[in-house]
C-alpha positions in Angstrom: 17.6 6.7 -12.3 13.9 6.6 -11.8 12.1 3.4 -12.5 9.4 3.3 -15.2 6.5 3.1 -12.7 7.9 5.9 -10.5 8.4 8.2 -13.5 4.9 7.6 -14.6 3.6 8.2 -11.2 5.4 11.5 -10.7 4.3 12.6 -14.2 0.7 11.8 -13.4 0.8 13.5 -10.0 2.0 16.7 -11.6 -0.1 16.5 -14.7 -3.3 18.0 -13.6 -5.4 19.1 -10.7 -8.6 17.5 -9.2 -9.5 14.1 -10.5 -6.6 13.6 -12.9 -4.0 14.0 -10.1 -3.4 10.2 -9.7 -4.3 8.8 -13.1 -1.2 6.7 -13.5 -2.2 5.6 -17.0 -1.6 9.1 -18.4 1.2 8.8 -20.9 1.8 5.1 -20.3 2.3 2.7 -23.2 0.2 -0.3 -22.0 1.3 -2.4 -25.0 5.0 -2.2 -24.3 6.9 -5.4 -23.3 7.6 -3.8 -19.9 3.8 -3.9 -19.3 2.8 -7.1 -21.0 5.6 -9.7 -20.6 7.4 -11.5 -17.8 11.2 -11.7 -17.3 10.8 -14.7 -15.0 8.8 -17.9 -14.9 6.6 -19.4 -12.1 9.4 -22.0 -11.6 11.9 -19.2 -11.1 9.9 -17.6 -8.4 9.0 -20.9 -6.7 12.8 -21.6 -6.6 13.4 -18.2 -5.0 10.8 -18.9 -2.4 12.4 -22.2 -1.5 15.9 -20.7 -1.4 14.7 -17.8 0.8 13.7 -20.2 3.5 10.8 -18.1 4.8 12.4 -14.7 4.2 10.5 -12.2 2.0 11.4 -12.1 -1.7 12.7 -9.0 -3.3 10.9 -8.7 -6.7 10.8 -4.9 -6.9 10.5 -3.4 -10.4 10.2 -6.8 -12.0 8.2 -7.5 -15.1 5.8 -10.3 -14.1 2.8 -9.6 -16.2 0.7 -12.6 -17.3 2.4 -15.1 -14.9 0.6 -17.8 -13.0 1.5 -17.1 -9.4 -1.6 -18.6 -8.0 -1.4 -20.0 -4.4 2.2 -18.9 -3.9 3.5 -17.7 -0.5 4.6 -14.1 -1.2 4.1 -12.8 2.4 6.1 -9.6 2.9 7.4 -9.7 -0.6 8.9 -6.4 -2.0 6.9 -5.9 -5.2 7.3 -2.2 -5.3 6.9 -0.9 -8.9 6.5 -4.5 -10.2 4.3 -5.1 -13.3 1.8 -7.8 -12.6 -0.8 -7.0 -15.3 -3.2 -9.9 -16.0 -1.2 -12.1 -13.6 -2.9 -15.0 -11.9 -2.6 -14.5 -8.1 -5.6 -16.5 -7.1 -5.3 -17.6 -3.5 -1.8 -16.2 -3.2 -0.6 -14.9 0.2 0.5 -11.3 -0.2 0.1 -10.4 3.5 2.3 -7.5 4.4 3.6 -7.2 0.9 4.9 -3.9 -0.5 2.9 -3.2 -3.6 3.5 0.5 -3.7 3.3 1.8 -7.3 2.8 -1.7 -8.6 0.7 -2.4 -11.7 -2.0 -5.0 -11.5 -4.3 -4.2 -14.4 -6.9 -6.9 -14.8 -4.9 -9.2 -12.5 -6.8 -12.1 -10.8 -6.5 -11.9 -7.0 -9.6 -14.0 -6.2 -9.4 -15.1 -2.6 -5.9 -13.7 -2.2 -4.6 -12.5 1.2 -3.5 -8.9 1.2 -3.7 -8.3 4.9 -1.7 -5.2 5.9 -0.3 -4.8 2.3 1.1 -1.4 1.4 -0.5 -0.2 -1.9 0.3 3.5 -2.1 0.1 4.5 -5.8 -1.0 1.0 -7.0 -2.9 0.8 -10.3 -5.3 -2.2 -10.2 -8.0 -1.2 -12.6 -10.5 -4.0 -13.5 -8.6 -6.4 -11.2 -10.6 -9.3 -9.7 -10.3 -9.2 -5.9 -13.6 -11.1 -5.1 -13.3 -12.8 -1.8 -9.9 -11.4 -1.1 -8.8 -10.2 2.3 -7.4 -6.7 2.3 -8.0 -6.1 6.1 -5.7 -3.4 7.5 -4.2 -2.7 4.1 -3.5 0.7 2.6 -4.9 0.8 -0.9 -4.2 4.5 -1.8 -4.4 3.9 -5.5 -6.6 3.2 -8.5 -9.0 0.3 -8.4 -11.5 1.6 -11.0 -13.8 -1.1 -12.3 -12.4 -3.8 -10.0 -14.4 -6.6 -8.6 -14.3 -6.7 -4.8 -17.5 -8.5 -4.2 -17.5 -10.4 -0.9 -14.1 -9.1 -0.1 -12.9 -8.4 3.5 -11.7 -4.9 3.9 -12.0 -4.5 7.7 -9.9 -1.5 9.0 -8.8 -0.7 5.5 -6.9 2.7 5.3 -7.9 4.2 2.0 -8.6 7.8 3.1 -6.8 10.8 1.8 -4.2 12.2 4.2 -4.8 16.0 4.0 -1.9 16.6 6.4 0.7 15.3 3.8 0.5 16.8 0.4 4.0 16.2 -0.7 2.9 13.5 -3.1 -0.4 15.2 -4.1 -3.9 14.4 -2.9 -3.8 10.7 -3.2 -6.8 8.6 -2.1 -8.5 5.3 -2.8 -10.3 5.3 -6.2 -13.1 2.8 -6.1 -15.0 4.3 -9.0 -17.4 1.7 -10.5 -16.0 -1.0 -8.2 -18.2 -4.0 -7.2 -18.2 -4.0 -3.4 -21.4 -5.9 -3.0 -21.5 -8.0 0.1 -18.0 -6.7 1.1 -17.1 -6.3 4.8 -15.7 -2.8 5.3 -16.2 -2.5 9.1 -14.1 0.3 10.5 -12.5 1.2 7.2 -11.2 4.7 6.5 -12.5 5.9 3.1 -12.5 9.6 3.9 -12.4 11.8 0.8 -12.2 8.7 -1.4 -13.9 8.2 -4.8 -16.8 5.7 -4.8 -18.8 7.1 -7.7 -21.1 4.4 -9.2 -19.7 1.8 -6.8 -21.9 -1.3 -6.1 -22.2 -1.4 -2.3 -25.4 -3.5 -2.1 -25.6 -5.4 1.2 -22.1 -4.2 2.1 -21.2 -3.8 5.8 -20.2 -0.2 6.3 -20.4 -0.2 10.1 -18.3 2.6 11.6 -16.8 3.4 8.2 -15.3 6.9 7.7 -16.8 8.3 4.5 -16.4 12.0 5.4 -15.9 14.1 2.2 -16.0 11.1 -0.1 -17.9 10.9 -3.5 -20.7 8.4 -3.5 -22.6 9.9 -6.4 -24.4 7.3 -8.4 -23.4 4.5 -6.0 -25.8 1.7 -5.0 -26.1 1.1 -1.2 -29.3 -0.9 -1.3 -29.5 -3.0 1.8 -26.1 -1.8 3.1 -25.4 -1.6 6.9 -24.4 2.0 7.7 -24.6 2.0 11.5 -22.0 4.4 12.9 -20.7 5.4 9.4 -19.7 9.0 9.0 -21.6 10.7 6.1 -20.5 14.2 6.7 -20.0 16.1 3.5 -20.5 12.9 1.4 -21.8 13.6 -2.1 -24.8 11.3 -2.5 -26.2 12.7 -5.8 -28.0 9.9 -7.6 -27.0 7.4 -5.0 -29.4 4.6 -4.1 -29.9 4.8 -0.3 -32.7 2.2 -0.1 -33.4 -0.3 2.7 -30.4 0.8 4.7 -29.7 -0.9 8.0 -28.6 1.2 11.0 -29.3 4.5 9.4 -30.6 6.0 12.6 -27.1 5.7 14.2 -25.2 6.9 11.1 -23.1 10.0 11.8 -23.4 13.3 9.8 -26.5 12.1 8.1 -28.0 15.6 7.9 -24.7 16.9 6.5 -24.7 14.9 3.3 -24.2 16.8 0.1 -26.9 16.7 -2.6 -29.1 14.7 -0.3 -32.2 15.9 -2.2 -30.8 14.2 -5.3 -30.4 10.8 -3.7 -32.8 7.9 -4.3 -34.3 6.9 -1.0 -37.1 4.6 -1.9 -37.9 2.0 -4.5 -40.1 2.9 -7.4 -43.8 2.1 -7.0 
């Protein structure tokens, strides 16, 4: 029998083409107990961590919304399809965790460690990931409106894999995400969605942006040395005071380059 999250994901993937193909909120009742309540307490999980004696916890498909899990050691935990909406995960260690198809709407992950975490199909709209470390993670999911200011996303793998279409054209959705001051060196964001993202003073050194949507994004003061801008839609994007622009790749192959904002108003 399919879990709630998997059923919703499959319905969303087959629901519509183009930009609706991974909207996992389609048809979801976000007021239901499955999405708003917890079936366990912090004490329960702390006891499980102690009993596990260093082994990863299995919390897949658990209802954990609203829980205070701040600072807990959840390295390698299986949280696949778990509901963690509005959960407090500040400073928690989720390195290597399986967060595939998990729900983290408005969750607080300030300063959390998500190094190497698997996040295929995750829904983390409006989550707070400021100062979090997502290096080497795979956030192929929906982070619309999230706060990732000052986050570390080095080597992040958020690009769409056009070789594998069995689950639809999934990619990182960073629409309207605050990435100001974030470190994205070497990240793969090819064909991802970054419309209206705040990338002021972000480090985009060697980032793969090929085919992504940066329309309306603010890159003022960003470092773009070695970044690949081939077929990137920059309509309405603020490309002001960029650092390393001379060594950016595919700069002449940007889409809607004539509609980008390249200097400050007089």
